C-alpha positions as CSV (number, residue, x, y, z in Angstrom):
1,X,25.1,-24.4,17.0
2,X,27.9,-22.2,15.6
3,X,29.7,-21.7,12.3
4,X,32.5,-23.8,13.8
5,X,30.1,-26.7,14.3
6,X,28.8,-26.5,10.8
7,X,32.4,-26.3,9.5
8,X,33.4,-29.4,11.4
9,X,30.4,-31.4,10.2
10,X,30.9,-30.5,6.6
11,X,34.7,-30.8,6.6
12,X,35.5,-27.3,5.5
13,X,36.9,-24.1,7.1
14,X,34.8,-21.7,9.1
15,X,35.4,-19.0,6.5
16,X,34.0,-21.3,3.8
17,X,30.9,-21.9,5.8
18,X,30.5,-18.1,6.2
19,X,30.9,-17.6,2.4
20,X,28.3,-20.2,1.6
21,X,25.6,-19.3,4.1
22,X,26.0,-15.5,3.3
23,X,26.0,-16.1,-0.5
24,X,29.2,-14.0,-0.8
25,X,29.3,-12.9,-4.4
26,X,33.1,-12.4,-4.2
27,X,33.8,-16.0,-3.5
28,X,33.6,-19.0,-5.8
29,X,32.6,-22.2,-4.0
30,X,31.9,-25.4,-5.8
31,X,28.3,-26.6,-5.9
32,X,29.2,-29.8,-4.2
33,X,30.9,-28.0,-1.3
34,X,28.0,-25.5,-1.1
35,X,25.4,-28.3,-0.9
36,X,27.4,-30.1,1.7
37,X,27.7,-27.0,3.9
38,X,24.0,-26.2,3.6
39,X,23.0,-29.7,4.4
40,X,25.2,-29.8,7.5
41,X,23.6,-26.5,8.6
42,X,20.1,-28.0,8.1
43,X,21.0,-31.2,9.9
44,X,22.5,-29.3,12.9
45,X,19.7,-26.7,13.0
46,X,22.1,-23.9,12.6
47,X,20.5,-20.4,13.0
48,X,22.5,-17.3,12.1
49,X,23.2,-15.0,15.0
50,X,21.3,-11.9,14.1
51,X,23.1,-9.4,16.3
52,X,26.5,-10.6,15.3
53,X,25.5,-10.5,11.6
54,X,24.2,-6.9,12.1
55,X,27.5,-5.8,13.6
56,X,29.4,-7.4,10.7
57,X,27.1,-6.0,7.9
58,X,26.4,-2.6,9.5
59,X,22.6,-3.2,9.8
60,X,20.2,-5.9,10.6
61,X,18.2,-7.7,8.0
62,X,15.0,-6.0,9.0
63,X,13.1,-3.5,7.0
64,X,10.6,-1.3,8.8
65,X,7.3,-0.1,7.2
66,X,5.3,2.7,8.8
67,X,1.6,2.7,8.0
68,X,-0.3,5.8,9.1
69,X,-3.8,5.4,10.6
70,X,-6.5,5.6,8.0
71,X,-4.4,3.9,5.2
72,X,-5.3,0.3,6.1
73,X,-7.3,-1.5,3.4
74,X,-7.1,-3.9,0.5
75,X,-4.3,-1.8,-1.2
76,X,-2.1,-1.7,1.9
77,X,-2.7,-5.3,2.7
78,X,-1.7,-6.5,-0.8
79,X,1.3,-4.0,-0.8
80,X,2.5,-5.4,2.6
81,X,2.1,-9.0,1.3
82,X,4.3,-8.3,-1.7
83,X,6.8,-6.4,0.3
84,X,7.0,-9.2,2.9
85,X,7.3,-12.0,0.4
86,X,10.0,-10.2,-1.6
87,X,12.1,-9.4,1.5
88,X,11.8,-13.0,2.7
89,X,13.0,-14.2,-0.7
90,X,16.2,-12.2,0.0
91,X,16.6,-13.3,3.6
92,X,15.2,-10.2,5.2
93,X,12.3,-9.7,7.6
94,X,9.5,-7.1,7.5
95,X,8.4,-5.2,10.6
96,X,5.2,-3.2,10.2
97,X,4.3,-0.3,12.5
98,X,0.8,1.1,12.4
99,X,-0.2,4.6,13.5
100,X,1.5,8.0,13.6
101,X,5.3,7.4,14.1
102,X,6.9,10.3,15.9
103,X,10.5,11.1,15.1
104,X,11.7,10.1,18.5
105,X,10.0,6.7,18.3
106,X,11.5,6.1,14.8
107,X,14.9,6.9,16.2
108,X,14.4,4.4,19.0
109,X,13.7,1.7,16.3
110,X,16.9,2.8,14.5
111,X,19.0,2.6,17.6
112,X,17.5,-0.7,18.8
113,X,17.5,-2.9,15.7
114,X,19.5,-1.0,13.1
115,X,17.1,-1.8,10.2
116,X,18.3,-2.1,6.7
117,X,15.7,0.5,5.7
118,X,12.7,2.4,7.0
119,X,9.8,2.9,4.6
120,X,6.7,5.0,4.9
121,X,3.6,3.7,3.1
122,X,2.2,7.2,2.6
123,X,5.5,8.3,0.9
124,X,5.1,5.3,-1.5
125,X,1.7,6.5,-2.5
126,X,2.6,10.2,-2.9
127,X,5.7,9.5,-4.9
128,X,8.3,10.5,-2.4
129,X,10.1,7.2,-2.0
130,X,12.1,4.9,-4.3
131,X,9.8,2.4,-6.0
132,X,6.8,4.7,-5.6
133,X,3.6,3.9,-7.5
134,X,2.7,7.5,-8.4
135,X,2.5,7.2,-12.2
136,X,-0.3,7.4,-14.7
137,X,0.2,4.0,-16.3
138,X,-0.2,1.4,-13.6
139,X,0.6,3.3,-10.4
140,X,-1.5,5.0,-7.8
141,X,-2.3,8.0,-10.1
142,X,-3.8,5.7,-12.7
143,X,-5.8,3.9,-10.1
144,X,-7.1,7.1,-8.6
145,X,-8.1,8.3,-12.1
146,X,-10.2,5.2,-12.6
147,X,-12.9,6.6,-10.3
148,X,-13.5,9.7,-12.3
149,X,-13.2,7.9,-15.7
150,X,-15.9,5.4,-14.6
151,X,-18.3,8.3,-13.8
152,X,-17.5,10.2,-17.0
153,X,-18.1,7.0,-19.1
154,X,-21.6,7.0,-17.6
155,X,-22.3,10.5,-18.7
156,X,-21.5,12.4,-15.5
157,X,-20.0,15.8,-16.2
158,X,-20.3,17.4,-12.8
159,X,-18.4,15.3,-10.2
160,X,-17.6,16.0,-6.5
161,X,-15.1,14.3,-4.2
162,X,-16.3,13.2,-0.7
163,X,-13.5,13.5,1.9
164,X,-12.9,12.2,5.4
165,X,-13.1,14.4,8.5
166,X,-9.6,13.6,9.6
167,X,-6.2,14.4,8.4
168,X,-4.7,12.0,5.9
169,X,-1.3,12.2,4.1
170,X,-3.2,11.3,0.9
171,X,-5.8,14.1,1.0
172,X,-3.8,16.6,-1.1
173,X,-2.5,14.1,-3.6
174,X,-6.0,12.5,-4.1
175,X,-7.5,15.9,-4.7
176,X,-4.7,16.9,-7.1
177,X,-5.0,13.6,-9.1
178,X,-8.8,14.0,-9.3
179,X,-8.6,17.6,-10.5
180,X,-6.1,16.6,-13.1
181,X,-8.3,13.8,-14.4
182,X,-11.4,16.0,-14.5
183,X,-9.4,18.6,-16.5
184,X,-8.1,16.0,-18.9
185,X,-11.6,14.6,-19.6
186,X,-13.0,18.1,-20.1
187,X,-15.5,17.8,-17.2
188,X,-16.7,20.7,-15.0
189,X,-14.2,21.8,-12.3
190,X,-14.1,19.3,-9.4
191,X,-15.9,20.3,-6.1
192,X,-15.3,18.6,-2.8
193,X,-16.9,18.3,0.6
194,X,-16.4,16.5,3.9
195,X,-18.7,13.7,5.2
196,X,-18.1,13.7,8.9
197,X,-19.1,11.3,11.8
198,X,-21.5,10.7,13.4
199,X,-24.3,9.6,11.1
200,X,-26.5,12.7,11.7
201,X,-23.5,15.0,10.9
202,X,-22.8,13.2,7.7
203,X,-26.4,13.4,6.6
204,X,-26.4,17.2,7.3
205,X,-23.2,17.7,5.4
206,X,-24.5,15.8,2.3
207,X,-27.8,17.7,2.4
208,X,-26.1,21.0,2.6
209,X,-23.7,20.2,-0.2
210,X,-26.4,19.0,-2.6
211,X,-28.5,22.1,-1.8
212,X,-25.6,24.3,-2.8
213,X,-24.4,22.2,-5.8
214,X,-27.5,21.1,-7.7
215,X,-25.5,20.3,-10.9
216,X,-23.4,17.6,-9.2
217,X,-24.7,14.1,-10.2
218,X,-21.9,11.9,-9.0
219,X,-19.5,11.5,-6.1
220,X,-16.1,9.9,-6.1
221,X,-15.4,9.1,-2.4
222,X,-11.9,9.2,-0.8
223,X,-12.3,5.6,0.2
224,X,-15.1,3.0,0.7
225,X,-15.7,4.2,4.3
226,X,-16.6,7.7,3.0
227,X,-18.6,6.2,0.2
228,X,-20.7,4.2,2.7
229,X,-21.2,7.3,4.8
230,X,-22.5,9.1,1.7
231,X,-24.9,6.2,0.8
232,X,-26.2,6.2,4.4
233,X,-26.8,10.0,4.2
234,X,-28.7,9.6,0.9
235,X,-30.9,6.9,2.5
236,X,-31.6,9.2,5.4
237,X,-32.6,12.0,3.0
238,X,-35.0,9.8,1.1
239,X,-32.7,9.8,-1.9
240,X,-31.2,6.8,-3.8
241,X,-28.0,5.9,-5.6
242,X,-27.4,6.0,-8.5
243,X,-30.7,7.6,-9.6
244,X,-30.4,10.8,-7.4
245,X,-26.6,10.6,-7.0
246,X,-24.1,8.1,-8.2
247,X,-21.5,7.1,-5.6
248,X,-18.2,5.2,-6.2
249,X,-15.8,4.1,-3.5
250,X,-12.1,3.3,-3.5
251,X,-10.1,0.3,-2.3
252,X,-12.8,-2.3,-2.3
253,X,-13.3,-3.2,1.4
254,X,-15.6,-6.1,2.2
255,X,-18.4,-4.0,3.5
256,X,-19.2,-2.4,0.1
257,X,-20.7,-5.7,-1.2
258,X,-22.9,-6.0,1.8
259,X,-24.9,-2.8,1.6
260,X,-27.9,-1.9,-0.5
261,X,-27.2,-0.6,-3.1
262,X,-24.0,-2.5,-3.3
263,X,-21.0,-0.2,-3.7
264,X,-19.2,0.3,-7.0
265,X,-15.5,0.8,-6.2
266,X,-11.9,0.6,-7.3
267,X,-9.9,-2.5,-6.5
268,X,-6.1,-2.4,-6.6
269,X,-3.7,-5.3,-6.3
270,X,-0.5,-3.6,-5.0
271,X,1.6,-6.8,-4.4
272,X,4.0,-5.9,-7.2
273,X,4.3,-2.4,-5.8
274,X,5.4,-3.9,-2.6
275,X,7.9,-6.1,-4.3
276,X,9.3,-3.1,-6.2
277,X,9.7,-1.3,-2.9
278,X,11.5,-4.2,-1.4
279,X,14.0,-4.4,-4.3
280,X,14.5,-0.6,-4.1
281,X,15.3,-0.9,-0.4
282,X,17.8,-3.7,-0.9
283,X,19.3,-2.1,-4.0
284,X,18.2,-4.8,-6.3
285,X,17.3,-4.8,-10.0
286,X,13.5,-4.3,-10.4
287,X,13.5,-6.0,-13.8
288,X,10.7,-8.4,-14.5
289,X,8.1,-6.8,-12.2
290,X,5.2,-5.0,-13.8
291,X,2.4,-3.5,-11.6
292,X,-1.1,-4.7,-12.5
293,X,-3.6,-1.9,-13.3
294,X,-6.5,-1.3,-10.9
295,X,-10.0,-2.3,-12.0
296,X,-13.5,-1.2,-11.4
297,X,-15.7,-3.4,-9.3
298,X,-19.0,-2.5,-10.9
299,X,-22.0,-2.9,-8.6
300,X,-25.2,-0.9,-8.1
301,X,-24.3,2.5,-6.7
302,X,-22.7,4.1,-9.8
């Protein structure tokens, strides 16, 4: 079915059908005519021709999101859900690419589908993209600070951050935010260490760190995965959380509730962040959208 078929069925010109189906803001079409055109399109099963529309508008109605390896979790899932729903509400489609996206592969995407926008999830978190969540009120910075504040509220003054053994675009920003929070709360300077794979290597790393930093009483882990590695190392060393060392995770994966002791962590609903990013990509007003603050899921490990 074509625009001409819809025009014939609704008794209007092809141009009028185009104005109605594209919600052209520069045209005034009566509600009665608009309803008749939309009903005819539904009855005929009309589907817009994506390639033709992309040529006319200068880009497709596709928004691409690149998610680096290691950034998948509750935060990214809720962010993607909000981004997808908001784009769909404005007649756009989301395409998610996982893993490292080399410049040449990104260029292939640009050349092939001419997307409306290309977003990088890590850039959203680090504050280098419109609609980023890097603020101290309800954004990523505030959520990262929750970890340290929870430990400080329980009397811990010497805190360390446990890090992954792989590169992550968030490593530097997480460390910076943690150091700033520690300084603001008047705690001892933050120390950090890597908890690598496999299990024996992680246990050795935790043992060596505790031997060299006897004043540290709590660990804020980079994410739940690193927190679980730390808890496993404590178990292998004959130690326990939180009595010997308090451990708090980040991003509330499902496994944290299944271990003993159950993992205390930070849960973030990033759906509104995704909606804000969608509106920024489409050049729409973000009014009415307020990110929800993260919250502590208090269990047994800290």
